[in-house]
N, C-alpha and C positions, 0 to 999 in steps of 0.2 A: 504493500500500500504506500509506504513512505517513498520507496524507489519510484513508483509510478508518478506520484505527485512532484517529486523533484525533477524527474525527466521531462514531464510536460511543462513544468514551470520554466525550466532552463531553455527548452526548445522555443516556447512562445516568448521567452524573455528577449530573444533576438528581435522579434517583432516589436516588443515594447521599446527597445532601443530606437527603432525607427519612429515610433509615435513620439518619443522624447524629442527627437530631432525636429519633426515637423510641427507638433503642437506646442512644445515648450520653447524650443530654441528659435525656430523660424516664425513662430506664431502663425502657422499656416494650417487651416483645417483641411487635412488631406483625407478624403474618403477612398482613395485609390487602394488602400490596404486590403479592402474586402475583395478586390479583384486581383491584385498582384500576389497575394498569399496563395490562392489556388493555382495561379500561373506558375509560381515556383515549384509547387507540388507536381503539376502536370508536366513541366519540362523535365524534372528529375525522373518521374516515372517513365516517360518516353525514352529518356537517355539510357536508363538502366535496362530497358526492354530491348534496346537495339542489338547488342549491348555495348554501352560505353562505360568507362570507369566512373566511379562516383565523384572523383575530383572534377572531371569534365562536366558532370551533371550539376555540381555546385556552381561552377563557373557560369554555365549557361543559365542557371536559375537566377544568379545575381545579375547577369547581363540583361535578361528578359525583364526582371523586376525593375532594374534601373531604366530600361527603355519605356516601361509603363509610366514610371514617374516622370520621365522626360516629356511624354505626351501630355500629362496633366499640367506640367509646368509651362509648356508651350501654349496650351489652350488658355492658361491664366495670364501669361505675360504678353503673348502676341495678340490674342483675340480679346483681351481685357475682360474675360469672363470671371466672375467671383470665384474665389478659391474653393468654396464648398461645392458649387455647381460643377466646377472643372473636375474635381475628384469623382463626383457622382457620374458624370458623363463617361469618364475613362473606365470607371468600375462597371458601368452598364455595358460598354463595348467589349470589355475584357471577358464577359461571360461567353459571348460568341467565339472570341478568340481562343479561350481555354478549351471549348468544345472542339475547335479546329485542331488545336495542338494535340489533343488526345484522340484524333481520328474520328471525330463526331461520336464519341462514346462519353457517357456521363461519368465513368470511373474506370480506373486501371488498377488491377491487382498486382501487388509486389510480393505476395506470400512466398513464391518459389523463385524469386529473383535475388541474387546476392546483393547485399547493400553494405554500407559502411558499418552498420550495427552488427550484422551477421558476421562480417569479417572480424570485427573486434571480439565478438563472443568466441569465435573459433580460436583466435590467437591467444586470448587470455583465459580461455575456458578452464584450463587446469589450475589456474591460480586464484581466480575470483569467481563468485557467482555471476551469472549472466546479468541480472538487474544491476548489480554493483558496477559491472563493466560499462553498461550503457550510461549510468549516472555519471561516472567519472569521465567518460568520453564527452558527454554533453557539457559537463562543467569545464573541461579543458577548452572546448570550442567557444563557450560563452566568455571565458576569461581572455582567450586570445582576441576575440572581437572587441571586448571591453578595453583591453590595453591599446589596440589599434585606434579605437575612437578617442581614447584619452590623449594619445600622442597626436592624433590629427587635430584635435581642438586646441592643442597648444602650439600649433604652427601658425604662421602669419595668416594663411588663408582660413584656417579653422577659427582663429580669433575674430577675423572679419565676419565670417559666417555666423558666429555666435552673437555678434553685435547687431546683426541685421534685424532680428525679430523685435528687439527692444528699442532700437534707435535707427530707423532707415535713413533719416536725414543725415546722420553722422557718416554713413556709407557714401551718400551722394556728395557730401562736402569733401570727402577724401578723393573724389574723382573716380569712384568705382560704380559699376552698374549693378544695382540691386537685383535686376531681373536675372542676370547671369548667375549671381550667387544663389538665388532661389532655385534656378534650374539645377545647379550642382547639388544643392542640399536635398531637394526632393528626389532627385535621381538616386543619390546615395541611400536615402532612407528606404525607398522602395526596393533597392537592390538587397538591403538587409532583410526586408520582408520576404523577398523571393528565396533567400537562403533559409529563413525560418520555415517557409512552406516546404522546401525540399527536405529538410530534416523531419518535419512532421509526416511527410509521405513515407519516408523510410522507416520511421518509428511505428506508424500505424499500419503499414503494410499495404497502403492503397492511396491513390489520388482521386479526388472527387471534385466535380465542378462546383459543388456547393460547400466546399471545405472552408471558404472564407466568410460564410454568412455570420454577421455580427462580430467579425474579428476586430474591427476598429473600436467597438464598444468595450469589448473585453480588454483591449490594449489600454484604453483610457482608464478603465477601472483598476487595472494593475498599476498604472502609473500613479494614480491618485492614492492607492493604498501604500505604495512605496514612499510617497511624499510625507505620509504620517509616521513612517518608521524612523526616518532620520531627517533632520532639518539642516540643510547646508546649501551653499551656492557654488561649491566646487564641482567641476565637471567629473572628477573621479568618483565623488560621492553620488552625483546625479545618476551616473550609469550604474553604480552599484545598487542604489535603491530601486532603480527600474527593474533590475533582475530579481531583487528580493521581493518586490511587489508582485511580480509575475508568479513567483513560486507560491506566495501566500494566497494570491487569487485562485490559482489552480487548486491549492489545498482546500480552500473554501468550497469551490465547485465540486471537488471530489467528495467532500463530506456531505454536501447537499445531495449528491447523486446516490450515495450509499446509505446515508442515515436520515435522509429527509423524510422518509416514510413515517418517522415517529411524530412528525407534525403535519402529516398528510400532504407532504410535498413530493412531487414527482419530477422526472427529468424535463417535463414540459414547462416547469416553472423556473428553469435556470435563467432564461432570458429576463424574466420578470425580476428575479433576484439580482441579476447584474445591473439592471436599470435602477432599482431601488438602492443598490450599493453606491452607485455613482451619485445619485441625488443626496444620499446621506453624507457622502464625503464633501459635496459642495456646501450643504447646509452647515456642517461642522466648521468648515474653513471660513465661512462668512460670519459665523457667530463668534469666533475667537481665534483659534489657531490657524495661521496662514503659513503654509510651507514655503512660500516664495522668499526671495532674497530680501533682507532688511535694508532700510535706509541707514547710512552711516551718519555720524554726528555732524559733519560739515555739509550735508546736503547732497553729497554724491550718491547717485542711485546706481546700484549694481544691476546688471541685466540678469535675465532668467538663466542665462548660461553660466553666470557666476564668475567669469574671468575677464570681463571687459568692464571698465569703470569710466563713466563720463563725469567730468568735474566742471564746476562753474568756470566761465571764461576768465582767464588770467590766473587761475590757481595752479600752482605747481604740483606735479605728480609726486 
């Protein structure tokens, strides 16, 4: 039970990283996640069925997810369509594209197809139990992606991207194009969503066209739960609490599925539970505790990304 909760939480934690980038850092309401997640799963399933190595499948899943994010960003920046509608349009179109990718089939089974998880189980089978091997593998992948994101957001480009959501005018005053930064950030986020979908397909043993239904809502719930675990504005802590929030959210859903019958709750009520959980997080944050970055004493306001500070004109850093 614990191994299953940890595995699901870590796999979907990669998707929560993407939600952190779009909703918190870029301040962009991206609904593409519901389409790019099954896209990554479909691409991985088709790649493994060819057969192609799992590494090639992960690369293709990231590339296709980033391409979906690129479409959303171009619709928003070039056609001047609102961010929410841009994501909905891309998500809607991706439903048909996902069917095309899977050869006009609603799902593809991977039960008899070698995957990264099955290879790891065979390699470490005599040392550790299979569930422990899968958990450690997912943990290593999530830590690797987290470290890469932490390093990226400490580069000059990453710092600029982090300042975009809180202060777009600062980016323009520095002679940079905010549309270009949005395109890069949204593409990166949806590339991570594609990787998350690929790992979900390998873990569950199938890819389904409806795999991404409600994914953005669960990602937001995980992100909000993580914000109540630790209050910080450092990027290393932001990514850490996103992963922790994902694990805790999946644990809550797991408990609701398996023990909810004590309160007359069924699996059909999980969407309702997720929505109520998000509403509760918003209400609590408005009543008192706010996980966002604080204002410092001299009026400098830190951005949501936590590592860019804008100070009053004339004040020295």
